[in-house]
C-alpha positions in Angstrom: 132.2 118.3 72.6 129.7 115.7 70.4 129.9 115.7 66.9 127.1 117.3 64.9 125.6 114.0 63.8 125.3 112.8 67.5 123.5 116.0 68.4 121.1 115.7 65.3 120.2 112.1 66.5 119.7 113.2 70.1 117.3 116.1 68.9 115.5 113.6 66.7 115.1 111.2 69.4 113.7 113.9 72.1 111.3 115.1 69.2 109.9 111.6 68.9 109.5 111.5 72.6 107.7 114.9 72.7 105.3 113.3 69.9 104.4 110.5 72.3 104.1 112.7 75.4 101.9 114.9 73.3 99.6 112.6 72.3 99.3 110.7 76.0 98.4 114.3 77.1 95.6 114.7 74.5 94.3 111.2 75.4 94.5 111.8 78.8 92.6 115.1 78.9 89.8 113.2 76.6 89.7 110.5 79.5 89.6 112.9 82.1 86.5 114.9 81.1 84.6 111.5 81.0 86.1 110.4 84.2 84.9 113.4 85.9 81.4 113.3 84.2 81.1 109.7 85.7 82.4 110.9 89.2 79.7 113.8 89.1 77.1 111.3 87.8 77.6 108.9 90.7 77.1 111.7 93.5 73.4 112.0 93.4 72.8 108.5 94.0 75.5 108.3 96.7 74.0 111.3 98.5 70.4 110.0 98.4 71.3 106.3 99.7 73.4 108.5 102.5 70.3 110.1 103.4 68.0 107.2 103.5 70.7 105.2 105.4 70.8 107.9 108.0 66.9 108.0 108.4 66.8 104.0 108.8 70.0 103.8 110.9 68.3 106.3 113.4 65.0 105.6 113.1 63.3 105.0 116.6 60.7 102.2 115.1 63.3 99.9 115.6 66.0 98.7 118.2 68.0 96.6 115.7 71.7 97.6 115.5 73.3 96.8 112.1 76.9 95.2 112.6 78.3 98.1 110.2 77.3 100.8 112.8 78.6 99.1 116.0 82.1 100.6 117.2 84.3 98.5 119.3 86.4 99.7 122.2 89.6 98.0 121.1 90.7 97.7 117.5 93.0 94.7 117.2 92.4 93.7 113.5 92.0 96.2 110.8 91.1 95.9 107.0 92.4 98.2 104.4 91.3 99.1 100.9 94.0 100.5 98.8 92.6 102.3 95.7 95.6 102.9 93.1 96.0 103.1 89.2 97.0 100.1 87.1 99.4 102.1 85.0 101.9 104.7 85.6 102.8 108.2 84.2 100.7 110.0 86.3 103.2 111.9 88.3 103.3 111.4 92.1 99.8 110.0 92.3 100.5 106.5 93.4 103.6 107.6 95.5 101.1 110.1 97.5 98.7 107.3 98.6 101.2 104.7 99.2 103.2 107.0 101.4 99.8 107.7 103.3 98.9 103.6 103.6 102.2 103.1 104.8 102.3 105.7 107.4 98.7 104.0 108.2 100.5 100.7 108.7 103.1 102.0 111.0 100.7 103.8 113.3 98.4 100.7 113.5 101.5 98.7 114.4 102.5 101.2 117.2 98.8 101.2 118.3 99.0 97.4 118.7 97.0 96.3 116.0 97.6 92.6 115.6 96.4 91.7 112.0 96.0 93.7 108.8 94.2 92.4 105.9 94.0 94.1 102.6 92.2 94.6 99.5 94.1 96.3 96.4 92.3 97.9 93.6 94.9 98.6 90.8 98.2 97.1 90.0 100.5 99.5 91.7 98.8 99.1 95.1 99.0 95.4 94.7 102.4 95.5 93.9 103.4 97.9 96.9 101.6 96.0 99.6 103.1 92.5 98.3 106.6 94.0 98.9 105.8 95.2 102.3 104.6 91.7 103.2 101.0 92.5 103.7 98.3 89.9 104.0 96.4 90.8 100.5 93.2 88.6 100.6 91.6 90.1 97.4 92.5 92.3 94.6 90.8 93.9 91.5 92.9 95.1 88.6 92.6 95.9 85.1 89.3 97.5 85.6 89.6 99.7 82.5 88.3 103.2 82.2 84.7 102.4 82.6 84.9 100.1 85.7 81.7 98.0 86.4 80.6 97.7 89.6 80.1 93.9 89.7 83.7 93.5 89.2 84.5 95.9 92.0 82.5 94.6 94.6 83.5 91.2 94.7 87.0 91.7 96.1 85.7 94.5 98.4 83.0 92.2 99.8 85.7 90.0 101.3 86.7 92.5 104.0 82.8 93.6 104.2 81.9 90.0 105.2 85.0 89.9 107.5 83.6 92.9 109.3 80.2 91.8 109.3 81.4 88.3 111.0 83.7 89.9 113.6 87.0 88.8 112.1 87.7 92.7 111.8 87.4 95.8 114.2 87.6 98.4 111.3 88.1 98.9 107.8 89.7 102.0 106.3 89.8 102.9 102.5 92.9 104.7 100.9 92.3 106.6 97.7 93.1 110.0 96.1 90.3 112.8 96.2 89.5 114.8 93.3 90.0 118.4 94.1 90.4 120.1 90.5 92.4 119.3 87.3 95.7 120.7 89.2 95.0 119.4 92.7 94.2 115.8 94.0 94.6 114.9 97.7 95.3 111.3 99.0 92.9 110.6 101.7 92.5 107.7 104.3 89.0 107.4 105.7 87.2 104.8 107.8 84.8 103.0 106.0 83.5 100.7 108.9 81.8 101.0 111.3 80.1 103.9 109.8 81.0 107.3 111.5 78.7 110.2 111.8 80.3 112.1 109.0 79.6 109.3 106.6 75.9 108.9 107.5 75.1 112.3 108.5 72.3 113.6 110.9 68.7 113.4 109.2 67.2 116.9 109.2 63.7 115.6 109.4 62.0 112.6 111.2 60.7 110.4 108.3 58.2 107.5 108.9 58.8 104.2 106.7 56.6 101.4 106.1 59.0 98.3 106.2 58.5 95.4 103.9 59.3 92.5 104.9 60.9 93.7 108.0 62.9 96.6 109.4 66.1 94.3 109.7 66.0 93.1 106.2 65.9 96.5 104.9 68.2 98.0 107.0 71.0 95.2 106.0 70.3 95.7 102.5 70.7 99.5 102.3 73.7 99.8 104.5 75.5 97.2 102.2 74.3 99.1 99.3 75.6 102.4 100.8 79.0 100.9 101.7 79.3 99.6 98.0 78.2 103.0 96.5 80.9 104.5 99.0 83.8 102.3 97.4 82.5 103.0 93.9 82.8 106.7 94.4 86.4 106.6 95.6 87.0 104.6 92.8 85.4 107.1 90.6 87.4 109.8 92.4 90.7 108.1 92.1 90.2 107.9 88.3 89.3 111.2 87.6 92.3 112.1 89.6 94.5 109.7 87.7 93.6 111.1 84.3 94.2 114.5 85.7 97.5 113.9 87.0 98.5 112.1 84.0 97.4 115.2 81.5 99.6 117.5 83.7 102.6 115.0 83.9 102.8 114.7 80.2 102.0 118.4 79.4 105.2 119.0 81.7 107.2 116.2 80.0 106.3 117.8 76.6 107.2 121.3 77.7 110.4 119.9 79.1 111.2 118.2 75.8 110.6 121.6 73.8 113.0 123.0 76.1 115.7 120.3 75.7 115.3 120.5 71.9 115.9 124.3 72.0 118.9 123.9 74.0 120.3 121.2 71.9 119.5 123.0 68.8 121.7 125.9 70.2 124.5 123.6 70.9 124.3 122.2 67.6 124.4 125.4 66.1 127.5 126.4 68.2 129.2 123.0 67.1 128.4 123.6 63.3 129.8 127.3 63.5 133.0 126.0 65.3 133.5 123.5 62.6 132.9 126.1 60.0 135.3 128.4 61.6 138.1 125.6 61.5 137.8 124.8 58.2 137.9 128.6 57.1 141.0 128.6 59.1 142.5 125.8 57.6 141.8 127.3 54.0 143.2 130.6 55.0 146.3 129.0 56.5 147.0 126.8 53.7 146.5 129.3 51.0 149.2 131.1 53.0 151.5 128.5 53.0 151.1 128.2 49.3 
């Protein structure tokens, strides 16, 4: 059995760890509220751009078909945007999305995909894909708690331009969708070509005046719409990250409290055994005298 001094040292160590996890829990709770507000603030813009894109893409005034809307019969080259976190200590958040990405890579290999190009947002995903040997053509790391769109779009545009030029047949994005504080779901969605669930169906027929011409307007709008989609997924992932970190740190703090209670019980038993032993020695010594 460990001595009383060793147990006291271990209790002190666990108490110090609990202070750290408790502080991280409070910080994550504060950042979670801000991340959720940022995610909800981005939704109206994304929804309005989606409506405009749906109307313009399906307008009958022009026969122009943007490359983002063209579906290819055979998919041989695929792009993957993997959205993860820069830091750990957020439970199984990164592990779950990495598992989804790994299953997607295996399914594409089985389906005969000859080339996969990846863009990583976050350090965890970058290290994961590099260990797998995937061709990472661009990455964005250390974006901070309030990511700027200009820092995000540059790396993502590498895959968008590759699809626009016909170098890729499809682009998928893997991220963690925020459901609520206790639940976050890993998602793998097709980003390009744009599908019906992304564009939607316009409820009414709108008539537009194009300036300078329909092709320029549709080109600009669809690019902005895809960028808005990517930013929205990042906002969802950051809200999920802070929620998962808060829950993980709370669980760590609760476990530390339980460990402290168990160690305190062991310490009390050890001290009681030492006192009993000393009393027996005193009584035995007195009897011998």
